[in-house]
C-alpha positions in Angstrom: 0.0 0.0 0.0 1.5 3.4 -1.0 2.0 6.0 1.7 -0.7 8.4 0.7 -0.7 11.8 2.3 -3.9 13.4 0.8 -7.3 11.8 0.5 -9.7 13.4 -2.0 -13.4 12.6 -1.5 -16.4 13.1 -3.6 -19.3 14.6 -1.6 -22.8 13.6 -2.8 -23.6 9.9 -2.3 -20.1 9.3 -1.0 -20.4 11.2 2.3 -23.5 13.3 2.2 -26.6 11.2 1.9 -27.9 12.7 -1.3 -30.8 10.2 -1.7 -32.3 10.7 1.7 -31.7 14.4 1.9 -33.2 15.0 -1.5 -36.2 12.8 -0.9 -37.0 14.6 2.4 -36.8 18.0 0.7 -38.9 16.9 -2.3 -41.6 15.5 -0.1 -41.8 18.8 1.8 -42.1 20.7 -1.4 -44.7 18.2 -2.8 -46.9 18.9 0.2 -46.1 22.6 0.4 -47.2 23.3 -3.2 -50.2 20.9 -2.9 -49.1 18.9 -6.0 -51.6 16.2 -5.2 -54.4 18.7 -5.9 -52.6 19.6 -9.2 -52.9 16.0 -10.4 -49.7 14.3 -9.1 -51.5 11.7 -7.1 -48.6 10.4 -5.0 -45.2 11.7 -3.9 -43.5 8.5 -5.0 -44.7 9.1 -8.6 -43.3 12.7 -8.4 -40.0 11.6 -6.8 -39.4 8.8 -9.3 -40.0 11.0 -12.3 -37.9 13.9 -10.9 -35.0 11.6 -10.1 -34.9 10.2 -13.7 -35.1 13.7 -15.2 -32.5 15.1 -12.7 -30.1 12.3 -13.5 -30.3 12.9 -17.2 -29.9 16.7 -16.8 -26.8 16.3 -14.5 -25.2 14.1 -17.2 -25.8 16.8 -19.7 -24.5 19.4 -17.3 -21.3 17.3 -16.8 -20.8 17.3 -20.5 -21.3 21.1 -20.7 -24.6 20.7 -22.6 -26.7 22.6 -20.1 -25.6 25.3 -17.6 -26.3 25.6 -13.9 -29.2 28.0 -14.0 -31.0 26.0 -16.7 -30.5 22.8 -14.8 -32.1 24.2 -11.7 -35.3 25.1 -13.5 -35.5 22.4 -16.2 -35.6 19.5 -13.8 -38.8 20.8 -12.2 -40.3 22.2 -15.4 -39.9 18.8 -17.1 -41.2 16.9 -14.1 -44.3 19.0 -13.8 -44.9 18.9 -17.5 -44.8 15.1 -17.5 -47.8 15.2 -15.1 -49.6 17.8 -17.3 -48.7 20.9 -15.3 -47.4 23.6 -17.5 -46.5 26.3 -14.9 -43.1 27.9 -15.3 -43.6 30.1 -12.3 -44.2 27.1 -10.1 -41.2 25.3 -11.5 -39.0 28.2 -10.8 -40.4 28.6 -7.3 -39.8 24.9 -6.4 -36.3 25.1 -7.9 -35.5 28.1 -5.8 -36.9 26.5 -2.6 -35.1 23.2 -3.2 -31.7 25.0 -3.4 -32.4 26.7 -0.1 -33.9 23.8 1.8 -32.0 20.8 0.5 -28.4 21.7 1.6 -29.7 22.3 5.1 -30.4 18.6 5.5 -27.7 17.0 7.7 -27.9 13.3 6.9 -24.7 11.5 6.2 -24.2 8.0 4.8 -23.7 5.3 7.5 -20.2 5.2 8.8 -19.1 8.6 7.5 -18.2 10.3 10.8 -16.5 7.3 12.3 -14.4 6.9 9.1 -13.4 10.5 9.0 -12.5 10.7 12.7 -10.2 7.7 12.2 -8.6 9.1 9.0 -8.3 12.8 9.8 -5.3 12.4 12.2 -3.3 10.6 9.5 -4.1 12.4 6.2 -5.1 15.8 4.8 -8.7 15.4 3.6 -10.2 17.3 0.7 -13.4 17.4 -1.3 -13.6 17.3 -5.1 -17.2 17.8 -6.4 -19.1 18.7 -9.5 -21.8 20.2 -7.3 -22.4 24.0 -7.1 -19.9 25.7 -4.8 -22.3 27.8 -2.7 -24.6 24.7 -2.2 -21.7 22.3 -1.3 -20.4 24.8 1.4 -23.8 24.9 3.1 -24.1 21.1 3.0 -20.7 20.6 4.6 -21.5 23.2 7.3 -24.9 21.9 8.3 -23.8 18.2 8.2 -20.7 18.9 10.3 -18.4 17.7 7.5 -16.5 21.0 7.2 -14.4 20.3 10.4 -12.6 17.4 8.6 -11.7 19.0 5.3 -9.0 21.4 4.3 -10.0 22.2 0.7 -13.3 22.2 -1.1 -12.6 22.0 -4.8 -15.6 22.5 -7.0 -16.0 22.3 -10.8 -17.1 26.0 -10.8 -13.8 27.0 -9.1 -11.6 24.8 -11.2 -13.3 25.6 -14.5 -13.7 21.9 -15.3 -15.9 18.9 -14.3 -15.0 15.4 -13.3 -13.9 13.2 -15.1 -11.9 15.9 -16.9 -8.3 15.3 -15.9 -7.8 19.1 -15.7 -10.0 19.2 -12.6 -7.8 16.7 -10.9 -4.7 18.6 -12.0 -6.2 21.7 -10.5 -6.9 19.9 -7.2 -3.3 18.6 -7.0 -1.9 22.0 -7.7 -4.3 23.7 -5.2 -3.2 21.2 -2.4 0.4 21.2 -3.4 0.6 17.5 -3.7 1.7 14.9 -6.2 -0.6 12.4 -7.8 1.3 9.4 -6.3 0.8 10.8 -2.8 -3.0 11.0 -3.3 -6.0 8.8 -3.6 -9.6 9.5 -4.7 -12.6 8.1 -3.0 -16.0 8.3 -4.7 -19.2 6.5 -5.7 -19.4 7.6 -9.4 -17.3 5.2 -11.4 -17.0 7.4 -14.5 -16.5 10.8 -12.8 -14.5 9.8 -9.7 -12.7 6.5 -10.5 -12.0 6.6 -14.3 -11.3 10.3 -14.0 -8.8 9.9 -11.2 -7.1 7.0 -13.0 -6.6 9.0 -16.1 -5.0 11.7 -14.0 -2.6 9.2 -12.5 -4.3 9.1 -9.1 -5.1 5.9 -7.2 -8.8 5.3 -6.4 -11.2 3.8 -3.9 -14.5 3.0 -5.6 -17.3 3.2 -3.1 -19.6 0.8 -4.9 -22.7 1.9 -3.1 -25.0 0.6 -5.8 -23.4 -2.8 -6.0 -22.6 -2.5 -9.6 -20.7 -5.2 -11.6 -17.0 -5.3 -10.8 -14.9 -2.7 -12.7 -11.3 -1.6 -12.7 -10.3 0.4 -9.6 -7.3 0.4 -7.3 -9.6 -0.6 -4.5 -13.3 -1.2 -4.1 -15.4 -0.9 -0.9 -19.1 -1.5 -0.2 -19.3 0.4 3.1 -17.4 3.4 4.5 -16.3 1.5 7.6 -14.0 -0.5 5.2 -12.1 2.6 4.4 -9.9 3.2 7.5 -8.6 -0.4 7.7 -7.8 -0.2 4.0 -5.9 3.0 4.2 -4.3 2.7 7.6 -2.9 -0.8 7.2 
């Protein structure tokens, strides 16, 4: 095992429980805006369609095909339109409220705090995320993650998005560290693992969705596997 000095973590769905936090926020918005009375008969229907549309738009955002402001409105406009609600004002309102409410949710994935407490005395910890900078800062503060991390490196600040190797190069330069002294931990195989590998950085794939085996330096299924792996 190489003697790593710097650990680079993805944030959403690696540490911050994106699925739970997003679902809680969406459910609050579903009831606040009385979407059942507008024809969306169940929250589960609303959530399922939103998640599919949001995933597709984030993929387009990562490829530079849609910008931040458009993504924030389109995901709700398209979701509402699917259920026959053509109301741009409502879509914008829900989008604005989601951005305010969502990042305040504090839920972390199981084992996050314990893993970070064990790793922090031995490594410099950093975040590399494609998420929006102002939003990610709020998430980290309200979940308590900010106390463990030295640098928050976002795609907005670097000018590039994972898996672009230029984002990883920016992170290494920002932290004044060499690739061989670093390792990337993340759940998204393409963005986090393939991207880091192309940049010459070792990787730990947090295979949270139990996907088929793929090439990575290390693979874990739970965060509590990380300290024994890196501290051995």
